[in-house]
Backbone as CSV, one residue per row, in Angstrom:
resi,resn,N_x,N_y,N_z,CA_x,CA_y,CA_z,C_x,C_y,C_z
1,MET,0.849,-1.169,0.000,0.000,0.000,0.000,0.898,1.237,0.000
2,SER,0.556,2.198,-0.843,1.388,3.395,-0.954,1.267,4.251,0.304
3,GLU,2.211,5.145,0.440,2.237,6.025,1.597,1.003,6.929,1.616
4,ARG,0.590,7.416,0.448,-0.596,8.276,0.348,-1.850,7.503,0.734
5,THR,-1.943,6.287,0.265,-3.110,5.455,0.562,-3.169,5.159,2.052
6,GLU,-2.049,4.810,2.635,-1.992,4.516,4.063,-2.343,5.751,4.886
7,TYR,-1.824,6.909,4.468,-2.138,8.156,5.168,-3.642,8.419,5.143
8,LEU,-4.240,8.303,3.974,-5.668,8.580,3.823,-6.505,7.611,4.651
9,LYS,-6.134,6.355,4.616,-6.862,5.338,5.386,-6.772,5.636,6.883
10,THR,-5.584,5.944,7.367,-5.374,6.256,8.786,-6.117,7.530,9.186
11,LYS,-6.074,8.536,8.325,-6.744,9.812,8.603,-8.251,9.607,8.743
12,ILE,-8.853,8.860,7.842,-10.290,8.610,7.908,-10.635,7.835,9.178
13,GLU,-9.859,6.813,9.501,-10.117,6.022,10.718,-10.002,6.876,11.977
14,ASN,-8.993,7.737,12.022,-8.817,8.617,13.181,-9.994,9.587,13.332
15,GLU,-10.458,10.122,12.215,-11.600,11.042,12.259,-12.868,10.315,12.695
16,ILE,-13.070,9.105,12.206,-14.242,8.325,12.618,-14.207,8.097,14.128
17,THR,-13.066,7.696,14.641,-12.921,7.454,16.077,-13.205,8.718,16.878
18,ALA,-12.654,9.842,16.448,-12.839,11.100,17.169,-14.294,11.559,17.130
19,PHE,-14.925,11.484,15.969,-16.307,11.938,15.865,-17.259,11.015,16.613
20,ARG,-16.994,9.718,16.606,-17.847,8.792,17.369,-17.766,9.084,18.860
21,ARG,-16.555,9.345,19.347,-16.368,9.635,20.761,-17.087,10.922,21.147
22,ARG,-16.883,11.989,20.368,-17.530,13.262,20.682,-19.047,13.174,20.522
23,ARG,-19.504,12.409,19.538,-20.933,12.229,19.318,-21.581,11.583,20.543
24,ARG,-20.946,10.531,21.061,-21.467,9.865,22.272,-21.479,10.831,23.453
25,GLU,-20.430,11.625,23.577,-20.334,12.588,24.680,-21.456,13.623,24.586
26,TYR,-21.689,14.182,23.405,-22.742,15.174,23.235,-24.130,14.565,23.441
27,LYS,-24.306,13.340,23.017,-25.593,12.668,23.223,-25.844,12.483,24.716
28,ARG,-24.839,12.004,25.430,-24.966,11.774,26.870,-25.271,13.076,27.600
29,LYS,-24.565,14.145,27.265,-24.790,15.435,27.916,-26.175,15.981,27.586
30,SER,-26.585,15.843,26.353,-27.905,16.329,25.944,-29.003,15.616,26.707
31,ILE,-28.918,14.300,26.777,-29.933,13.521,27.501,-29.915,13.871,28.986
32,PHE,-28.740,13.971,29.574,-28.634,14.295,30.998,-29.297,15.626,31.312
33,ILE,-28.987,16.645,30.517,-29.545,17.970,30.789,-31.059,17.966,30.600
34,LYS,-31.551,17.355,29.534,-33.002,17.335,29.289,-33.743,16.588,30.391
35,VAL,-33.223,15.438,30.781,-33.883,14.657,31.835,-33.829,15.398,33.166
36,THR,-32.701,15.977,33.490,-32.559,16.712,34.748,-33.521,17.896,34.802
37,ILE,-33.603,18.639,33.709,-34.526,19.781,33.659,-35.965,19.299,33.850
38,SER,-36.328,18.219,33.172,-37.695,17.696,33.272,-38.019,17.237,34.690
39,VAL,-37.108,16.516,35.311,-37.333,16.023,36.674,-37.432,17.190,37.653
40,LEU,-36.510,18.142,37.538,-36.559,19.293,38.449,-37.830,20.121,38.254
41,ALA,-38.248,20.289,37.009,-39.476,21.044,36.742,-40.683,20.345,37.362
42,ALA,-40.746,19.033,37.216,-41.859,18.279,37.798,-41.837,18.371,39.320
43,LEU,-40.663,18.200,39.917,-40.561,18.286,41.383,-40.894,19.684,41.889
44,THR,-40.478,20.701,41.154,-40.791,22.079,41.539,-42.298,22.295,41.553
45,THR,-42.960,21.810,40.526,-44.418,21.936,40.462,-45.084,21.226,41.637
46,ILE,-44.623,20.040,41.938,-45.190,19.282,43.063,-44.953,20.021,44.378
47,LEU,-43.733,20.488,44.592,-43.423,21.181,45.848,-44.207,22.475,46.002
48,LEU,-44.455,23.155,44.907,-45.267,24.373,44.984,-46.694,24.054,45.440
49,GLY,-47.173,22.881,45.060,-48.508,22.462,45.470,-48.573,22.003,46.920
50,LEU,-47.430,21.744,47.557,-47.385,21.249,48.943,-47.147,22.368,49.956
51,GLN,-47.446,23.588,49.635,-47.122,24.708,50.517,-47.880,24.688,51.844
52,GLY,-48.942,23.935,51.946,-49.705,23.900,53.192,-49.077,23.017,54.255
53,LEU,-48.005,22.310,53.949,-47.362,21.427,54.925,-46.589,22.248,55.964
54,PRO,-46.385,21.675,57.168,-45.752,22.416,58.266,-44.409,23.089,57.954
55,PRO,-43.391,22.405,57.399,-42.118,23.130,57.188,-42.175,23.950,55.886
56,ASN,-43.082,24.925,55.857,-43.366,25.684,54.647,-42.136,26.433,54.117
57,ASN,-41.336,27.033,55.008,-40.152,27.774,54.566,-39.132,26.859,53.885
58,VAL,-38.997,25.668,54.399,-38.051,24.710,53.806,-38.484,24.349,52.389
59,ILE,-39.754,24.069,52.231,-40.272,23.703,50.910,-40.104,24.861,49.936
60,GLN,-40.387,26.071,50.401,-40.223,27.234,49.530,-38.764,27.433,49.130
61,ASN,-37.848,27.248,50.073,-36.425,27.417,49.775,-35.924,26.350,48.811
62,VAL,-36.353,25.113,49.024,-35.956,24.024,48.119,-36.516,24.288,46.716
63,THR,-37.771,24.703,46.667,-38.400,24.991,45.375,-37.683,26.129,44.664
64,LEU,-37.317,27.159,45.396,-36.581,28.278,44.808,-35.232,27.813,44.251
65,GLY,-34.522,26.990,45.015,-33.236,26.457,44.554,-33.385,25.597,43.306
66,MET,-34.426,24.772,43.272,-34.655,23.922,42.104,-35.022,24.765,40.885
67,SER,-35.806,25.799,41.099,-36.179,26.689,40.007,-34.945,27.399,39.437
68,ALA,-34.064,27.826,40.315,-32.815,28.465,39.868,-31.946,27.473,39.103
69,THR,-31.907,26.234,39.557,-31.136,25.197,38.873,-31.691,24.931,37.474
70,ILE,-33.009,24.924,37.366,-33.642,24.739,36.053,-33.221,25.865,35.109
71,THR,-33.247,27.086,35.605,-32.837,28.234,34.787,-31.388,28.099,34.341
72,LEU,-30.523,27.719,35.258,-29.111,27.544,34.944,-28.906,26.448,33.896
73,LEU,-29.538,25.301,34.091,-29.381,24.192,33.148,-29.944,24.533,31.769
74,THR,-31.057,25.241,31.746,-31.636,25.659,30.470,-30.685,26.598,29.735
75,SER,-30.055,27.499,30.474,-29.079,28.412,29.866,-27.871,27.656,29.337
76,LEU,-27.370,26.723,30.116,-26.228,25.928,29.676,-26.568,25.103,28.440
77,ASP,-27.761,24.542,28.440,-28.201,23.751,27.292,-28.268,24.615,26.035
78,ALA,-28.809,25.819,26.171,-28.893,26.718,25.016,-27.502,27.161,24.565
79,PHE,-26.604,27.381,25.514,-25.264,27.848,25.158,-24.447,26.765,24.465
80,PHE,-24.398,25.580,25.049,-23.565,24.517,24.485,-24.263,23.753,23.370
81,ASN,-25.584,23.694,23.406,-26.392,23.065,22.374,-25.893,21.663,22.035
82,HIS,-25.792,20.820,23.036,-25.267,19.467,22.855,-26.082,18.647,21.854
83,ARG,-27.387,18.850,21.829,-28.230,18.066,20.919,-27.888,18.371,19.461
84,THR,-27.741,19.647,19.122,-27.386,20.018,17.755,-26.020,19.454,17.377
85,LEU,-25.073,19.541,18.310,-23.745,18.982,18.043,-23.820,17.470,17.865
86,TYR,-24.616,16.813,18.689,-24.790,15.368,18.564,-25.347,15.011,17.179
87,LEU,-26.374,15.724,16.754,-26.966,15.436,15.443,-25.986,15.722,14.307
88,ARG,-25.250,16.813,14.396,-24.268,17.148,13.346,-23.164,16.110,13.309
89,TYR,-22.672,15.707,14.464,-21.593,14.724,14.505,-22.067,13.346,14.059
90,THR,-23.346,13.049,14.264,-23.905,11.797,13.755,-23.870,11.806,12.235
91,ALA,-24.287,12.918,11.633,-24.259,13.031,10.165,-22.828,12.961,9.641
92,THR,-21.912,13.632,10.311,-20.511,13.615,9.884,-19.930,12.212,9.978
93,THR,-20.252,11.507,11.052,-19.760,10.136,11.217,-20.268,9.246,10.087
94,ALA,-21.531,9.395,9.728,-22.093,8.605,8.624,-21.377,8.925,7.312
95,GLN,-21.079,10.185,7.084,-20.362,10.573,5.869,-18.926,10.045,5.880
96,LEU,-18.323,9.992,7.050,-16.976,9.414,7.154,-16.996,7.918,6.843
97,TYR,-18.050,7.226,7.291,-18.200,5.808,6.940,-18.308,5.637,5.423
98,ASP,-19.036,6.539,4.775,-19.143,6.486,3.310,-17.786,6.682,2.650
99,LEU,-17.024,7.636,3.154,-15.674,7.865,2.622,-14.795,6.634,2.794
100,ARG,-14.884,6.027,3.964,-14.098,4.822,4.215,-14.489,3.712,3.240
101,SER,-15.781,3.557,3.012,-16.249,2.543,2.057,-15.732,2.833,0.649
102,ASP,-15.772,4.097,0.260,-15.263,4.463,-1.062,-13.772,4.159,-1.181
103,LEU,-13.019,4.451,-0.142,-11.586,4.158,-0.160,-11.351,2.651,-0.219
104,GLU,-12.091,1.898,0.571,-11.939,0.442,0.540,-12.270,-0.116,-0.833
105,TYR,-13.261,0.451,-1.495,-13.608,0.016,-2.849,-12.463,0.292,-3.813
106,VAL,-11.899,1.486,-3.717,-10.767,1.833,-4.585,-9.608,0.878,-4.330
107,LEU,-9.391,0.510,-3.077,-8.274,-0.367,-2.735,-8.492,-1.797,-3.223
108,THR,-9.729,-2.196,-3.486,-9.977,-3.552,-3.981,-9.466,-3.739,-5.404
109,LYS,-9.185,-2.648,-6.098,-8.669,-2.728,-7.464,-7.236,-3.265,-7.492
110,GLY,-6.567,-3.170,-6.392,-5.171,-3.598,-6.339,-4.259,-2.400,-6.488
111,GLU,-3.088,-2.499,-5.900,-2.125,-1.388,-5.846,-1.770,-0.845,-7.225
112,ALA,-1.629,-1.716,-8.200,-1.203,-1.290,-9.535,-2.280,-0.483,-10.255
113,GLN,-3.535,-0.701,-9.914,-4.614,-0.044,-10.647,-5.235,1.137,-9.905
114,ILE,-4.686,1.501,-8.762,-5.231,2.629,-8.011,-4.886,3.915,-8.740
115,ASN,-5.899,4.669,-9.021,-5.753,5.942,-9.693,-5.519,7.017,-8.637
116,GLU,-4.433,7.767,-8.770,-4.111,8.825,-7.805,-5.216,9.878,-7.768
117,GLU,-5.889,10.065,-8.870,-6.983,11.029,-8.921,-8.133,10.607,-8.004
118,GLU,-8.398,9.317,-7.928,-9.446,8.818,-7.027,-9.077,9.082,-5.575
119,LEU,-7.807,8.864,-5.234,-7.354,9.145,-3.867,-7.464,10.635,-3.557
120,ASP,-7.062,11.463,-4.530,-7.161,12.908,-4.336,-8.617,13.335,-4.148
121,ASN,-9.525,12.715,-4.870,-10.945,13.037,-4.757,-11.467,12.673,-3.356
122,ILE,-11.092,11.513,-2.865,-11.528,11.096,-1.526,-10.949,12.030,-0.470
123,PHE,-9.689,12.392,-0.618,-9.065,13.306,0.336,-9.744,14.677,0.288
124,SER,-10.064,15.134,-0.890,-10.744,16.418,-1.049,-12.123,16.384,-0.388
125,ARG,-12.835,15.292,-0.556,-14.140,15.139,0.090,-13.994,15.127,1.610
126,LEU,-12.938,14.480,2.108,-12.682,14.443,3.552,-12.466,15.856,4.082
127,ARG,-11.625,16.601,3.405,-11.353,17.977,3.844,-12.607,18.835,3.806
128,SER,-13.393,18.700,2.763,-14.640,19.477,2.653,-15.594,19.135,3.791
129,LEU,-15.697,17.857,4.093,-16.574,17.406,5.173,-16.125,17.987,6.509
130,LEU,-14.835,17.928,6.787,-14.323,18.453,8.055,-14.474,19.974,8.130
131,GLU,-14.251,20.653,7.012,-14.420,22.108,6.988,-15.885,22.489,7.188
132,GLU,-16.789,21.751,6.559,-18.221,22.016,6.705,-18.667,21.818,8.151
133,THR,-18.209,20.738,8.760,-18.567,20.478,10.151,-17.999,21.564,11.057
134,GLY,-16.769,21.954,10.814,-16.152,23.025,11.600,-16.866,24.350,11.428
135,SER,-17.255,24.675,10.209,-17.955,25.944,9.990,-19.348,25.910,10.601
136,ASP,-20.000,24.745,10.611,-21.294,24.619,11.293,-21.141,24.887,12.784
137,TRP,-20.068,24.369,13.370,-19.815,24.568,14.792,-19.583,26.052,15.075
138,ILE,-18.764,26.703,14.232,-18.478,28.133,14.418,-19.760,28.947,14.254
139,LYS,-20.577,28.599,13.282,-21.853,29.293,13.058,-22.753,29.167,14.291
140,ALA,-22.830,27.977,14.856,-23.653,27.759,16.049,-23.139,28.596,17.216
141,ARG,-21.818,28.696,17.376,-21.229,29.494,18.455,-21.563,30.971,18.266
142,ARG,-21.498,31.441,17.006,-21.812,32.850,16.738,-23.267,33.147,17.043
143,GLU,-24.157,32.234,16.700,-25.579,32.421,16.977,-25.832,32.529,18.471
144,VAL,-25.190,31.650,19.228,-25.352,31.683,20.695,-24.787,32.978,21.242
145,LYS,-23.637,33.388,20.726,-23.000,34.612,21.204,-23.873,35.832,20.899
146,SER,-24.456,35.869,19.692,-25.290,37.016,19.338,-26.590,37.020,20.136
147,GLU,-27.132,35.848,20.455,-28.345,35.767,21.256,-28.088,36.209,22.689
148,SER,-26.912,35.858,23.223,-26.623,36.233,24.611,-26.280,37.713,24.729
149,ALA,-25.872,38.341,23.612,-25.540,39.772,23.640,-26.802,40.629,23.622
150,THR,-27.895,40.064,23.136,-29.136,40.859,23.056,-29.950,40.779,24.308
C-alpha cells in the first residue's frame, strides 16, 4: 500500500474514532440535561402544590433552589447546544463511513490499478466534510453569542 493510501486510510479512521467519541459525549450530555430539567421542573411543580405542609419555609427554599437550577441548566443547554452537536456529529460520522467505504472500494482494485486522482478526490471530500462540520460549529457558536448579547 502506498504512503498516500496509508495516510488517507489512517486519517479517515482517526476522524471516525474522534467523531464517534464526541458524538457519544454530546448525546450523553444532551440527555442528561433534558432529563434533569424535566425532573426538576416536575418536582418544583409538586413542591409548589405542597405549601400547606408544616415546614413551609423549607419547601419554599428548596423549590426556589430547584427553580434556579432549572434556569441555569436551560441556559447551559442553550449555550452549548449538545443536541445540535450530537446530530451534526452523527451526520458527519455517517459521511466518514461512506468515505471509508469508497476508499476500501478503490483499494480492492489492487495497488497497480489505483488511480491517484481517485485518492485525491476522496481526500478532497474528507477535507470538505471536516471544513463544513467546523464551519457549522463556528456558526452555532456565533448564533449563541449574538443571542446572549441581546
